[in-house]
C-alpha positions as CSV (number, residue, x, y, z in Angstrom):
1,M,25.9,-24.5,51.9
2,D,29.8,-26.1,51.7
3,A,28.9,-29.9,50.5
4,F,25.7,-30.1,51.7
5,Y,25.0,-33.8,51.3
6,A,28.4,-35.0,51.9
7,S,28.5,-33.1,54.7
8,I,25.5,-34.1,56.6
9,E,27.1,-37.5,56.1
10,Q,30.0,-36.6,58.1
11,R,28.4,-34.9,61.1
12,D,25.9,-37.5,61.2
13,N,28.8,-40.7,61.0
14,P,32.5,-39.5,62.9
15,E,33.8,-42.0,61.2
16,Y,33.3,-40.1,57.5
17,R,35.1,-37.1,59.3
18,G,38.4,-36.0,57.7
19,K,37.6,-38.6,55.7
20,P,37.1,-38.2,51.4
21,V,33.4,-39.5,51.0
22,A,30.8,-39.1,48.0
23,V,27.0,-39.1,48.5
24,G,25.5,-42.0,45.6
25,Y,26.0,-45.4,44.8
26,G,29.4,-47.2,43.8
27,G,28.8,-49.5,41.6
28,K,29.9,-49.7,37.7
29,R,26.4,-47.7,36.4
30,G,26.5,-45.0,40.0
31,V,27.0,-41.6,39.9
32,V,27.7,-39.0,42.1
33,A,25.8,-37.2,43.4
34,A,27.9,-34.8,46.0
35,A,31.6,-34.5,47.6
36,S,33.2,-33.8,50.5
37,Y,36.1,-31.2,50.0
38,E,38.2,-34.1,50.8
39,A,37.3,-36.3,47.9
40,R,37.4,-32.8,45.9
41,Q,41.0,-32.7,46.4
42,Y,40.9,-35.7,44.3
43,G,39.4,-34.1,41.6
44,I,35.7,-35.6,42.5
45,H,32.6,-33.8,41.8
46,S,29.4,-34.3,41.2
47,A,27.8,-36.4,38.0
48,M,30.9,-37.9,37.6
49,P,30.8,-41.9,37.2
50,S,31.8,-43.6,40.3
51,V,34.3,-45.9,38.3
52,T,36.1,-42.7,37.7
53,A,36.0,-41.5,41.3
54,L,37.3,-44.9,42.4
55,R,40.3,-44.8,40.5
56,R,41.0,-41.2,41.6
57,C,40.5,-42.2,45.4
58,P,40.7,-46.1,45.8
59,R,39.4,-45.3,49.0
60,L,36.2,-43.0,48.8
61,I,33.8,-44.1,50.6
62,F,30.4,-44.2,48.9
63,V,27.2,-43.0,51.6
64,A,23.8,-44.3,50.0
65,P,21.2,-40.6,49.9
66,R,19.6,-39.6,52.4
67,F,17.6,-37.3,51.0
68,E,14.4,-36.9,53.7
69,N,17.3,-36.0,56.4
70,Y,18.5,-33.6,53.4
71,K,15.1,-32.3,53.1
72,T,14.7,-32.0,56.6
73,V,18.1,-30.2,57.6
74,S,16.9,-27.7,54.5
75,N,13.8,-27.1,56.1
76,Q,15.8,-25.7,59.1
77,I,18.3,-23.7,57.0
78,M,15.0,-22.1,55.0
79,Q,13.7,-21.2,57.9
80,I,16.6,-19.4,59.2
81,F,16.6,-17.4,56.3
82,R,13.1,-16.2,57.0
83,E,13.5,-15.3,60.3
84,Y,15.2,-12.2,58.5
85,T,13.5,-11.7,54.9
86,D,9.9,-13.6,53.8
87,K,12.1,-12.4,50.1
88,V,13.6,-15.7,49.8
89,E,14.9,-17.5,46.4
90,P,15.1,-21.0,47.3
91,L,17.8,-22.3,44.1
92,S,17.7,-25.9,45.5
93,L,18.0,-27.3,48.9
94,D,20.9,-26.4,50.0
95,E,21.2,-22.5,48.4
96,A,18.6,-19.3,48.5
97,F,19.4,-15.1,47.3
98,L,17.9,-12.9,50.0
99,D,17.1,-9.9,49.4
100,V,17.9,-8.3,52.8
101,T,17.0,-4.3,51.6
102,V,14.2,-4.7,54.4
103,N,15.1,-7.3,56.7
104,K,12.5,-8.2,60.0
105,M,15.6,-7.5,62.8
106,G,16.1,-3.7,61.6
107,M,19.8,-4.3,60.7
108,E,21.9,-1.6,58.6
109,V,24.2,-3.7,57.2
110,A,24.0,-6.8,54.8
111,T,27.4,-8.1,55.3
112,Q,26.5,-8.3,59.4
113,I,23.0,-10.2,58.7
114,A,25.2,-12.7,56.4
115,K,27.5,-13.4,59.3
116,E,25.0,-13.8,61.9
117,I,23.2,-15.9,59.6
118,K,26.3,-18.4,58.7
119,E,26.6,-18.2,62.9
120,K,23.2,-19.8,63.6
121,I,23.4,-22.3,60.7
122,H,26.5,-23.1,62.2
123,R,24.8,-23.5,66.2
124,Q,21.7,-25.1,65.2
125,T,22.4,-27.8,62.3
126,L,26.8,-27.6,63.2
127,L,27.6,-27.4,59.7
128,T,29.0,-24.8,57.7
129,A,27.4,-22.3,54.6
130,S,29.5,-19.5,52.4
131,A,27.8,-16.4,51.9
132,G,27.9,-13.8,49.4
133,V,27.0,-10.3,49.9
134,S,26.2,-7.5,46.5
135,Y,23.8,-5.3,45.0
136,N,22.5,-7.5,42.6
137,K,22.1,-11.5,42.3
138,F,24.6,-12.3,40.0
139,L,27.6,-10.8,41.6
140,A,26.5,-12.4,45.3
141,K,26.4,-15.5,43.3
142,I,29.3,-15.4,42.2
143,A,30.9,-13.7,46.2
144,S,29.1,-17.3,47.7
145,D,31.4,-19.3,45.6
146,Y,34.6,-17.6,45.9
147,K,36.3,-18.4,49.7
148,K,34.6,-21.1,50.2
149,P,34.6,-23.9,52.4
150,D,33.0,-21.3,55.2
151,G,33.3,-18.5,53.6
152,L,32.0,-14.3,53.0
153,Y,32.8,-12.3,50.5
154,V,31.4,-8.7,49.7
155,I,31.4,-7.4,46.0
156,T,30.7,-3.8,46.6
157,P,29.5,-1.6,43.9
158,E,33.7,0.2,43.5
159,K,35.7,-3.0,43.2
160,A,32.0,-5.1,41.2
161,E,33.4,-4.0,37.2
162,R,37.0,-4.8,38.2
163,F,36.7,-7.6,40.0
164,L,34.9,-9.2,37.0
165,E,37.6,-8.0,34.5
166,K,39.8,-10.6,36.3
167,L,37.7,-13.6,37.0
168,A,37.7,-16.7,34.9
169,I,35.3,-17.1,32.5
170,E,34.5,-20.4,34.2
171,K,33.7,-19.1,37.2
172,F,30.4,-16.5,35.7
173,F,27.5,-17.9,36.9
174,G,25.2,-19.5,33.7
175,V,28.7,-20.1,32.2
176,G,29.0,-23.6,31.7
177,R,31.7,-26.3,30.6
178,V,30.3,-26.0,27.1
179,T,30.3,-22.5,26.6
180,A,33.3,-22.2,28.3
181,Q,35.5,-24.1,25.4
182,R,33.3,-21.8,22.8
183,M,34.3,-18.8,24.3
184,H,37.7,-20.1,24.5
185,E,37.9,-20.4,20.7
186,L,37.1,-16.5,20.7
187,G,39.8,-16.1,23.0
188,I,37.7,-15.7,25.7
189,R,39.1,-16.5,28.8
190,T,38.6,-13.5,32.0
191,G,36.1,-10.9,32.2
192,Y,38.4,-8.6,30.7
193,E,38.4,-10.2,27.5
194,L,34.6,-10.8,27.3
195,K,34.2,-7.2,28.0
196,R,36.1,-6.4,24.5
197,Y,33.0,-7.9,23.0
198,T,30.0,-5.9,21.4
199,E,26.3,-7.0,22.5
200,T,25.8,-7.5,19.3
201,E,28.3,-9.5,18.7
202,L,27.8,-11.7,21.8
203,V,24.1,-12.4,21.1
204,R,25.3,-13.5,17.2
205,H,27.9,-16.2,19.3
206,F,25.8,-17.2,22.4
207,G,21.8,-16.1,21.5
208,K,19.6,-14.9,24.0
209,A,22.2,-15.4,26.7
210,G,24.7,-13.0,25.0
211,T,23.0,-10.3,26.3
212,L,23.2,-11.6,29.5
213,Y,27.1,-12.0,29.3
214,Y,26.9,-8.6,28.0
215,Q,25.3,-6.7,31.3
216,F,27.3,-9.5,33.8
217,V,30.5,-8.9,33.1
218,R,29.4,-4.9,33.9
219,G,27.9,-5.9,37.0
220,I,24.3,-5.2,35.7
221,D,21.7,-7.6,37.0
222,E,17.9,-6.6,37.0
223,R,16.3,-9.6,37.9
224,E,14.6,-9.6,41.3
225,V,14.8,-12.0,44.3
226,E,11.5,-13.9,43.3
227,S,9.8,-14.7,46.9
228,E,7.3,-16.4,44.7
229,Y,8.3,-19.9,44.1
230,V,7.6,-21.6,40.9
231,R,8.2,-24.7,39.5
232,K,9.1,-25.1,35.8
233,S,9.7,-28.4,35.5
234,L,9.0,-32.1,37.0
235,G,10.8,-35.6,35.9
236,A,12.2,-38.7,36.9
237,E,15.1,-40.4,35.3
238,E,16.7,-44.0,35.6
239,T,20.1,-45.3,34.7
240,F,19.5,-49.3,33.9
241,A,21.8,-51.4,35.9
242,E,22.7,-53.1,32.4
243,D,22.4,-50.7,28.8
244,L,19.4,-51.8,27.0
245,H,18.3,-52.1,23.5
246,E,15.8,-54.0,22.8
247,L,12.0,-52.2,22.4
248,V,10.3,-54.1,25.0
249,D,12.5,-53.4,27.9
250,L,12.4,-50.2,26.6
251,L,9.1,-49.9,27.4
252,H,8.9,-51.8,30.7
253,A,11.2,-49.3,31.7
254,L,9.1,-46.5,30.1
255,D,6.4,-47.4,32.3
256,E,8.2,-47.4,35.4
257,I,9.7,-44.0,35.0
258,A,5.8,-42.5,33.3
259,R,4.5,-44.2,36.8
260,E,7.1,-42.0,39.0
261,V,6.7,-39.0,37.4
262,H,2.8,-39.5,37.4
263,R,3.5,-39.9,41.3
264,R,5.8,-36.9,42.0
265,A,3.5,-34.7,39.9
266,Q,0.1,-35.6,41.6
267,K,1.9,-35.0,45.3
268,R,3.1,-31.5,43.7
269,N,-0.2,-31.2,42.0
270,F,2.0,-30.2,39.3
271,L,-0.1,-29.5,35.2
272,A,2.0,-28.9,32.4
273,R,1.4,-29.4,28.7
274,T,5.0,-30.3,27.2
275,L,7.1,-34.0,28.1
276,T,10.2,-34.3,26.9
277,L,12.0,-37.4,26.4
278,K,16.1,-37.8,27.5
279,I,17.7,-40.8,26.2
280,K,21.4,-41.0,26.6
281,Y,23.3,-43.8,25.0
282,A,25.6,-46.2,26.3
283,D,28.4,-43.9,24.7
284,F,27.2,-41.2,26.6
285,T,25.6,-39.3,23.7
286,T,22.0,-37.5,24.9
287,V,19.0,-37.2,22.6
288,S,15.7,-35.7,23.5
289,R,12.0,-35.8,21.9
290,S,10.2,-33.4,23.4
291,R,6.3,-32.3,22.4
292,T,3.7,-30.3,23.5
293,V,0.1,-30.8,23.8
294,P,-3.7,-28.9,24.2
295,Y,-4.2,-30.3,27.3
296,Y,-2.8,-31.2,30.8
297,L,-1.0,-34.1,31.0
298,K,-3.4,-35.5,34.4
299,T,-2.5,-39.2,33.9
300,Y,-0.5,-42.3,33.6
301,D,-1.7,-43.6,30.8
302,Q,-1.4,-39.6,29.2
303,L,2.5,-39.9,30.0
304,F,3.2,-43.4,29.0
305,D,1.3,-43.0,25.9
306,L,2.6,-39.9,25.2
307,G,6.2,-41.4,26.2
308,K,6.0,-43.9,24.3
309,E,5.6,-42.3,20.6
310,L,8.5,-40.1,21.9
311,L,10.8,-43.0,22.1
312,L,9.2,-44.2,18.2
313,Q,10.6,-41.1,17.0
314,V,13.8,-41.6,18.0
315,D,15.7,-42.6,14.9
316,D,18.2,-45.8,15.8
317,I,16.1,-47.3,19.2
318,G,16.7,-51.4,18.9
319,E,20.0,-50.6,17.2
320,R,22.1,-49.2,20.3
321,S,22.7,-49.6,23.4
322,I,20.9,-47.5,25.8
323,R,22.1,-46.4,29.4
324,L,19.9,-43.9,30.9
325,M,16.1,-43.0,29.8
326,G,13.7,-40.2,31.5
327,L,11.0,-37.9,31.5
328,T,10.3,-34.1,32.4
329,L,6.9,-32.0,32.3
330,K,7.4,-28.8,31.5
331,N,5.1,-25.4,30.2
332,A,3.0,-26.1,33.4
333,S,0.7,-24.1,34.7
334,N,0.6,-20.3,35.0
335,D,-1.7,-21.0,38.7
336,Q,1.0,-22.7,39.9
337,V,2.6,-20.2,42.2
338,M,3.2,-19.4,46.2
339,P,2.7,-16.0,47.0
340,A,5.0,-14.3,49.7
341,S,5.1,-10.4,50.7
342,Q,6.4,-7.8,48.9
343,P,8.5,-5.9,50.5
344,L,9.0,-1.8,49.5
345,Q,12.9,-2.3,47.1
346,L,15.1,0.6,49.8
347,S,18.8,0.8,49.7
348,L,21.1,-1.3,52.3
349,D,24.1,-0.7,53.1
350,F,26.7,-3.7,52.7
351,R,29.8,-2.2,54.2
352,E,32.8,-5.1,54.5
């Protein structure tokens, strides 16, 4: 979806249309959750501090998020996807992979399926979506971002490698800001330069991810669309109205965060054995502590007690001001799977 949260706000509030809109909190401790395309023209993006966003665009309109509304629209969109195939792998509320090799409509051309889905989404929600069509997940993801907003781009097997050779390394799915900077230091700025490195060299520089980069730049991605949904983590975090440094205040905040994680885990019947504590200091540096236990963390007391142990393991607690704290459950139970059908994999044309 195109600027999903912000587009819903502009759809539901005519006075916001054509104006720079940010979903989030506009106060000094706030963060942008999403930005409209009008706001993006000023370099505003998600996760940007609100004060920075307002400096770039003083007339920026901040709107409080309405996540229940976003979930409702997301359900509409996912239902449209499932009219065409059961092999749907959601990445977030507003994005999913679809394997349409075998599809319910019996359509022969994947690009036509994408066009039809885009039209149906716009007709039912008044929102625009961008689609990428290709023969694997990596290329489809890149293609979906290539012509935003309201775009449709196809990467065929014949043009995949040449397309990737010209692509800026920042556009590669899975290459974040830090990795891109490391690649720049190695003289890698495009797919062509990445392709000059052997798999062994990339693994030496980037660990296991090096193998993926080696394959991706050659248009290779064997991952299937996973229509089974397995939640791998669950957590909650809080950005404090004022920086905290006293242990008593931090423990009070930890209590509230642990209660929220427990509430979310109970709601989703989520069981896990690993707890990770995240701390972000006033200077925006971040540290984390993690521990795995031989039992599932089911109660609030278990979460709080283990969270407190992790907090006390942080060397400079009480000495530095803390801006944010969070807890995340990981290492989930393997039986938390919602099965879906597994259609036979055949070949399908996706002509432009």
